[in-house]
N, C-alpha and C positions, 0 to 999 in steps of 0.2 A: 630146682626149688621154686623159681619164679613161675614156671608152668603150672606146678601144683597149686600155687596160690591163685593163679588166674582161674583154674578150673573150680576151685572152691568158691571164689568170688562169683563166678557165673551161676553155679547152682544155688548159692545163697540168694542171689538176686532174683532168680526164678521163684524160689519159695516165698520170698518176701512179697513179690508182686502178686502172686496168686493168693497169699494170705490177705493182703490188703483188699483185693477184689472181693474175696469171699466175705470179709467183714463188712464191706460196703453193701453187698447184696443183702446180708442178714439184717443190716440196720436201716435199709432204705425207707421203711415205713416210719421209723422213728425220726429220721433226718428230713423226711419230706414235709415241707411246710405248706406247699400249695395243694389246693383241692383239684380234683380232676374237673375239667370244664364240663358243664352239664349238657353235653351233646350226646345223641345216640344215633350215629350214622355209620355206615360201613366204612372200613378202612382199606384203602388200596395202597399197596406197598410201592414206595418210590425211593430214590436215592437222594441223600442230602448232598448238596454240591460241594461243600468244603470238608466234609467228614467221611465221605464214602471211601472205602478201600479200593484203590485202582487195581486194574488187572495186573499191571506190572508193579512189583514192589518198588518203592522209591528210596534211594539212598543219597546221602550227602557226603561229598568229598571236599575237605578243606585243606588247602595247601597253597603256599605262596609261589610254588613252582608251577608255571604253566605246563611244562613238560609232564610233570607228575599228574596234574589234573586231567590233561588230555589222554594220557596213557590209561588212567583209571576209567575214564569214560569209554575208551575203546574196549577195554577188558570186560566191563560190566554192562555196556550199553545194549547188548543183545537180549538180556534177561531183566534189566532193571531200568527204571527212569532215573538217570544220574543227574543230580544237581551239583554245581561246582561253585566254590567260594574261594576267593584269593586270600582271605585272612579270617581269623576267628570272629571278628565283629560282623562281617558280612554273613558268615555262617550262622551266627546267633540270631540275626535278623530273619534269615530264611526259616530257621526252626520255629520261630514264633508265628510266622505267617502260614506255614504249611504243616498241618497236623498229619499228613500222610507219610512223611519221612519216617522210616522204620529203623535205619542204621546210619551211624555217623562214622566216617573215617577222617581222622584229623592228624595233621603234622604237629610237632611240638613248637618249633622255632618259627614264629611268624610275626609280622608287624601288627600294630593296633591292638589285637587281642590274641595272645599266643594259645597253644594247644592246652596247656594246663589251666589257663584262665577260662577258656571255653568249656573245658570239662567241669570246672567248678560251677560255672553258670548253669550248665545242664543239670548237674546233680542237685543244685539248690533251687531249681526252677519251681515256681508255684503251680505249674502244670504237671500233674502226675505223668502224663504221656511223655513230656520232654524229660522229666527227671529220671524216668526209667529206661530211656533209650540206650541200646547197646552202643558203646563208644569204643572204636578200635583205633589205637594209636599207631601212626606210621612213624616208625623210628629210623634214624639214620646212624651211620657209623660214629658220628660225633656225639650221640646220646649215650651217656654213661649208664652203668647198671644202677647207680644210686638215683639217677634221674628217672629211670624206668620204674624203680621201686616207689619213688615219690608219686609218680603218676598213677601207679597201681593203687597205692594207698588212698589216693583222691577219688578212686572209683572207676578207673579204666576197666573195660570188660576184657580186652584182648590186645595183642600187639602184632604188627606186621613189619618186618624189617625191609627197608629200602636198600638196594633195588629189589622190587618184588616181582614174582611171577604171576601170571594170570590166575593160576589155581589158588594162590594165596588169598587174593581178594574174593574170588568166586566162592570159595569154601566158607569164608567168614560171612560174606553177605547172605549166602543161602541159609546157614544155620541161624544167624541172629535175626534175619528178616522174618523167618518162619516163627520164631519165638515172639517177636514184637507183634506180628499180626495176630497171633493167638491171644496175647494179652489185650490188644485193642478190642478184639471181638468179645472177650469176656467182660471188659469194661462197659461196652455198649449195651450188653444184655441187662446191666443193672439199671440203666435209664436215668440215673441221677448223678449230678456233680457232687463229688465228695466234700469239697470245700464249702460250697454255698447252700447245698440242699436243693438248688434249682434243678430243673430238667437238664439233661445233657443234650447234645445235638440229635442223638438218635430218637429220644422221646419227643423233642421239639418237632422233628420231622413227622412223627406219627400223629400227634395231636394237631399240628399245623395243617396237615393235609385234611384232617377231618373238619376242622373249622372252615377251611377254604371251600371244601365241597359243600358244606352246609350253607355258606354264604352265597355261593354260586347258584345253588338249587333254589334258594328262597329269595334271590335278588337283594341280598343285604350287603351293607358296606363291610369292608374288612381292611385292616392295615397291618403292615409289618415294619418293625423298627429295629435297626441295629444300633446299639450303644457301644462306645469304646472309651476306655480311659486313655486319654491322649498322653503321649510321651511316657507310657508305662515302663518302657525299657530303661529310660533314664532313672526312674524311681527305683527299679530293681538294682541297677548297677551302682547307684549312689547310696542307697540305704540298706540293701541286702534283702534276703528272702523273708525275714521276719516281718519287716515293714510292708513289703510288697504283698505278702499273704494277708496281712491285716487289712490292707486296702481292698483286696479282692473279696474277702469275707464280708466286710462292712458294707461295701457297695451292693453286694448280693442281698444282704438283709434289708437295706434301705429300699431296694427295688421291690422286694416283697411287700414292704409296708405301704407303698404308694399305689400298687396295682390293684385292679378289681378282681373279684373272685373268678370271673369268666376269662380273664387274660391268661395268656400262656407265656411263661418266662423261662429262659434257659441261659446257661453260660456255655458258649459255643467255641471259645478260644481262650487264650491266656488272659486277655484283658477285654474280651468282647462278650457282650450279652445281647440277647434277642428277645423281642416281645411280639407276639401275635395278638392283635386287638380285634376281636369279633365285634360286629355292629358298631364300628368306629370309622367315620369318614375323615377326610383330610383335615378339616377344621378342628374336629375333636382330637385328632392325633397330635396336632401341634400343641393343644392344651395339655395333653398327657405328657408329651416330651418336655415341655417347659416345666411342668410340675416335678417330673423326675430329675431333670437337670438342676433345678433350683435346690431341691432337697439334697442331692449328692454334692453339688459344688459348694454347699455350706459346710460340709464335713471338714474337720481339722484333725490331722493325725500327728501324734507325738513321736518323732523319730529318735528322741534322745538327745539330738543336737539342735533341732529347730522344729517349728510347726509347719506341717505340710498340707497343702490343699491340692485337690485333684481337679482336672478339667474333663468333664464327661461330655462327649460330643455324640451326635446322633445323625443317622441317615435313614429315611423312611420311604415307604411306598404305600399309597392309598389308591390302588388301580380301579379303573372302570372294568367291571367283570364282563367278559365276553366268552363265547363258546371256545375261542382259541386260547384264551389266557389260562395259564396253569399256576399252581403253587410255586413251581420253580421260577416262573417268570417274575412273580411278585418278590420272591426271595432275591433274585438277581438284581431287580431294580433297587431294592433297599441296600444291597451290598454296593452297587455302583454309586448310590447316593452317599453312602458313608465314605467311600474312597475319595469322592470329590471334596467332602468336608475335611478329611484328613490332609488333603493336599492344599487346603486353603488356610490362611492364617486368620481370616476374619469370620468366615461363615461357621455357624454352629449347627444349623439344621438345613438339610437339603432334600427336596422332593423331586425325584426323577431328574429332568434337565434344569429345573428351576432351583436357584440357590437363594435361600432366605438369609440375608446377611444381617448381622447385628449392626445397629447404628454406631459408627465410630465416635468416640468422645470428642466434643468440641475443643479445639485448641485455638486460643486467641494469641497471636504473636505480637512481638514488640512493634512490628511494622503496622499491625492493625491498630494498636494503641496510638501510635504517632499519627496515623491517618485520622483517627477519631478526634484527637486534639486539634488537628488542622481544620476539621469540619466545624468544631466548636468555635474556634477563633474566627472563622470566616462566616459564622452565623448559619452554617449549613448542617446544623446538628441532626436534622431529619434524615441526612444521608448515612448516619451511623447505623449499621445493621442491628436489628433488635436483639439478636442473640449475643452481640458484643457489649450491650449496655451494662449488664451486671459487672463485668470486668472493668469497664471504663469508670463506673461509679466507685468501685473498690479502689482504683488508683487515685481518684480525686478525693477520697474520703479524708486523708490527712490535711489536704488543702482546705476543704470545707470546714474541718474542725478548727483549723488555724483562723479562718475568717470569723467563725462564731466566737472564738476566744477574744479576738480583737474588738468585736462589737461589744462584748461584755465589759472589757477593760476600758473602752472609750466611754461607755455609758456611766461607768463608775467615776 
């Protein structure tokens, strides 16, 4: 009976995915807010670095047993690129960073984030690609039929019982990877992100190459920016899909409002956006980035429990165009810049190897105040740093008020 339910779930999943894709394709003109950039130059096909389908399908195996992980890699490694995660939390992070993963194998009992919680995160993801991934549960003898039924009801695609044979994993991987790849290819043909109406990575690649070729041929400036909602995973885990989706959609709309007609905007990952800025040098790009960040960082989201603000960070590239430089080089520079920003607590914008850090707020300590009072008593008030003076005056204000009051009372 459970097998029949699995098969029904599988075919319903396929029909729903194809229906969603068809609906998106039919409505793409209605949902598209951006105008096509006014360029007329030939398009040469290239591959987008983070969205291209690799020759080997990629699968993710999540299990807290190192023996199981290594066994799965040995069984599938010949035909698939196998990613391994020791618990659901690590696996969830991998899924958000790698859009090429086409099948997930996961254990149920794991620390940090168990298999059921991972499955719920996947099915509730704001990314259609992640939400529709085939998820095969690796069950053990300790897993009861009721537990399997609960996992199936939560959206599991199939089950494999441990200890498993090579054919068990290979047959599931082959069937579901093929389905997942077809769904991805159909989604890419639509060209638009369903949530925001922005371009998807495929259409960004097309128009980005055109803009880059035009800039190179006419010796014009061009820049590429990657924006990301920092700590978006915590937003999703803390407030759920509804709030996370609201953040994604609102940020996309705000991005459309502040961009120029000739700019090319896309949503390229769960919480990542891209901008290609024709005829925009480094200085003007920083102005654009600051305008976008200020607009989005002012947004306030009502979670039902508290008011939430997001932190929108950016990495960009404004390269000097040479005969050797390619669109992929510019793209890689912008991506490297964003990675440096995400690894830093202080920097908000990064260009190539240079980090433009925001000025940290001034902190005047008690020791600074005591030193300032000592300078005043010694008559060396000129030694007090100028930036400390407002705080010193604030501390002296009650005393000065007391002196003024004494003068008034004495005169009376």
